[in-house]
Residue, then its C-alpha position, 0 to 999 in steps of 0.5 A: l500500500q502506498l499513500v500520497e498526500s496532496g492539496g497543502g500550500l500557503v493558506q491565509a488565516g481563516g481560509s480553508s484547505r482540503l487535503s487528499c490522501a490517495a492509495s494505490g496498491q491495495s483497497l482502502d476498504y481494508y484500512a483505517i486511516g489517520w491524519f497526523r501533523q508535525a510543526p517545526g520543533k514539535e512532536r507529531e500529533g494525531v489530528s483525526y481518524i476515520s474507521s474503514s467504514g467511515g462511520a466513526t470519526t474522532y478529532a483532536d480538540s484543537v481541530k474539532g468543529r473546524f476540520t472534517i475527515f471523510r472518505d471515498n473508497a470508490k476513489n481510493t482516497v481519504y480527505l481532510q477538510m480544514n476550515s477556519l485555518k489558524s497560524e497554529d495549524t501550520a505543519i507537515y500533514y501526514c496520512a497513515a493506514d492501518p489494516s481494519p476489517s472492511g465495515s469496521d467502525y473501530v477507530h485506530s487512534s495511536p500512531s503506533e497502530y499505523d503501518y503505512w505512512g505518506q510522505g507528507t504535505q506542508v500546510t502553511v497558514s499566514s497571519 
């Protein structure tokens, strides 16, 4: 399984951006997905997670109400819609995948659970 993130770039504070995590090699039907980010000088943090079914999602408190994670298994892609962006959202964003039964509502919320990682995409929010 290979994951490729896209959609990052420079965004003004208060603006929106949508990140994509496109998978190849295997169907994402059998994977739970997580979005993580790492800002300069800071540790990696979990941003949002979605179950293989898409029916269960969780968010970090820092992004709750502003970010939305969703998936389109027909396109083998998971998205992170980011609204009301703040300067503190500036980071490299990574998506990751962990094997999960198809249709599961189990959310994998620990980074150590994830076996596959993308290369990351930079999001810079200017104030």
